[in-house]
C-alpha angles and dihedrals in degrees: 000000000000108000098207096047108136096028119117119214123190110206115201094166135110138197114015124322102054097034093052089049092051090046090058092052089048091050088054091054108273120138106239122193111193114212111213131175119248108287091028132261123303093255088070087072099046111118144271094069123189112197088338095312124117115233095207091050091049091049094053097043107044113147096012127125116224128221119189112216136156102224090199088062116089092208092053093048089052087057089059094057097083090047090049088050092059100029121114099192135024122192122191134170106189123125111280112283098020097103092045090052087056090051088250101107127126093267092051092048093044090056087060097039120014092192096058118122108215116196118190116191120196141150099256104011134253097293138040138063095293097043094112096040116122118234150138134216096289089053093050095050089044096050094051101050094251099111091046090064090071117358091157126242115358089234094048114022113181135198114248115262092245133065093235098172095044096051106021094035099034118020099034097046090043092057094041092052096043089055090048090049089051089053091047090050090053088061101038104024090229133118125227145218113233121199111200114185110186092211096056094072092049087075088058089060091053093060097127094048091047092053093047095046100043100038098032100039098236126082115216121258124227111298095006099108115094093235095051098055113292093103123071087213094064111041146101116256123191116232123216093270094050094258114134123241111211109213118196101160097141102144115076095241090054094044091050091050090047092050091047093049093053093038096238114189108264092233089064098047092089094073091183091079099060114351093182094054091047091049091050092050092048091048093053092050093048090047092057093069137047122251090251091054090052096045098079092040094057091040089057094044093050091204106145093268120134135183107237107250122213108233095250088056092047090056088060095047106125092221095059091040091052091050090057098240091146100033094100116082143202128201108237111187092322093316124107116231133167117274119235111276109237130185096256115124110249091240089063099039127101115257117281 
């Protein structure tokens, strides 16, 4: 049973945050019509291309219908009105005010359909001094203090490997609030306007630093939090072959099991005395063996320590394969490839 079957979603978004949100709704059964400008959105041209089709575009738009419209054309906007009249949800990702100037803002759509749920995703929200400011993920995590907590080495700072603001600040809050609005509409019969600012949720990710800074009077500096590298118990250690060992042995029982497994000197097990010395000693021990030599040691110790897997290796992991993460498929230029795994329970997701 697909819980969103029978709902119509109009997706005016491009690139990642909105398309991923609409994809999750489509996977749960909603009919999604993606409105694209003539010639298609930019993501269609992102490599790699297979027979002229973009893999990343295909991943984000599985199961959607596409309608090509020029929103600056009055006749094309007129073609939208019947869809707006029967739509349940609209998702847009323009800068604040753009849709209203086109006559497609929330008030315009509500005049046609008072039950419509209108979700606007933007970097800084629909109001405030920074509302019209341009940006991307790195700007949003930078503006909210999140990136400062661990930007990497001072001489070579690096962006994180995940688009945190786009997905966790845009896509996921959009889906959560759309579902909440649908539930509220069941009770009131009224639609809603949802203002999703990708920056807002970045403060949620800084919960530890916020608690320490506000309650303790001192905000942590880069690298000082235990979970970003200051603790020997939660750190990346290179093995002899260059593969990384991800240590997450936070609890005492796991830490003691880890220390016993690597044969750390007893005087260094109490990492409160000199965390730096303990970390250096652990690093030297890990670097003395290859990751394959360490793998069975940590498996036996069961101490929250993992050999970091390259993506191509993770795709072959029997655990993820058995859970069916890659069972769903998309047709990419005549070639089958795995659909993007999304956090929708298999019982609610569309057929593979």
